[in-house]
C-alpha positions in Angstrom: 2.9 78.4 -23.8 3.0 78.0 -20.0 1.8 75.0 -18.0 0.7 75.4 -14.3 2.1 72.2 -12.8 0.1 71.2 -9.7 3.4 70.5 -7.9 5.9 73.0 -9.2 3.6 75.9 -10.3 3.7 77.9 -13.5 6.4 76.7 -15.9 7.4 77.1 -19.6 6.3 74.3 -21.9 9.9 73.5 -22.7 10.2 71.8 -19.3 7.7 69.2 -20.4 7.6 66.3 -22.8 4.4 65.8 -24.8 3.2 62.2 -25.2 -0.1 62.5 -26.9 -3.8 62.2 -26.3 -4.9 61.2 -22.8 -6.5 58.1 -24.5 -3.2 56.4 -23.7 -4.5 56.0 -20.1 -7.1 53.6 -21.3 -5.2 50.5 -22.5 -7.1 47.8 -24.4 -7.2 44.2 -23.1 -4.4 41.9 -24.1 -5.1 39.8 -27.2 -7.5 42.2 -28.9 -5.3 43.0 -31.8 -7.7 45.4 -33.5 -8.1 47.4 -30.3 -4.3 47.4 -29.8 -3.7 48.6 -33.3 -6.2 51.4 -32.9 -4.7 52.3 -29.5 -1.2 52.5 -30.9 -1.6 53.9 -34.4 -5.0 55.5 -35.0 -5.1 59.0 -33.6 -7.3 62.0 -34.2 -5.7 65.4 -34.7 -8.6 67.7 -33.7 -8.5 71.5 -33.8 -10.0 72.7 -30.5 -10.1 71.4 -27.0 -8.1 68.2 -26.3 -6.8 66.4 -23.2 -3.2 65.4 -23.6 -0.5 63.7 -21.5 2.6 65.8 -20.6 5.6 64.7 -18.6 7.3 67.3 -16.4 10.7 66.1 -17.5 12.7 69.1 -16.3 10.8 69.4 -13.0 9.1 67.0 -10.6 8.8 64.1 -13.2 5.0 64.0 -12.8 2.7 62.9 -15.6 0.0 65.5 -16.2 -3.3 65.6 -18.1 -3.5 69.0 -19.7 -6.8 70.2 -21.2 -6.0 72.8 -23.8 -7.3 74.4 -27.0 -4.9 73.4 -29.9 -6.1 76.4 -31.9 -5.5 79.1 -29.3 -3.0 77.4 -27.0 -5.2 78.4 -24.1 -4.9 75.9 -21.2 -8.1 75.1 -19.4 -6.9 72.7 -16.7 -3.9 70.7 -15.5 -4.4 67.6 -13.4 -2.0 64.9 -12.1 -2.5 61.8 -14.3 -2.6 59.7 -11.1 -5.8 61.6 -10.1 -7.7 61.1 -13.4 -10.5 58.6 -13.2 -10.8 56.4 -16.2 
């Protein structure tokens, strides 16, 4: 699988570190223990299109939101995480 980094261009996925679903960008309020538990531990594992956080570890060190299909590995879009609106 290849990821087209907005800064470095087309790169092999081995240059990146996968964090998980882009839901991690939407942190719950402090003190809401149920929301924090769900945020940290309850994750879906869908087959199909997802939005995930990837860190370009062996490149520019940018955090990216990658929209991809987990069944076909087709990448639909790559956006800098700092440009994603919540």
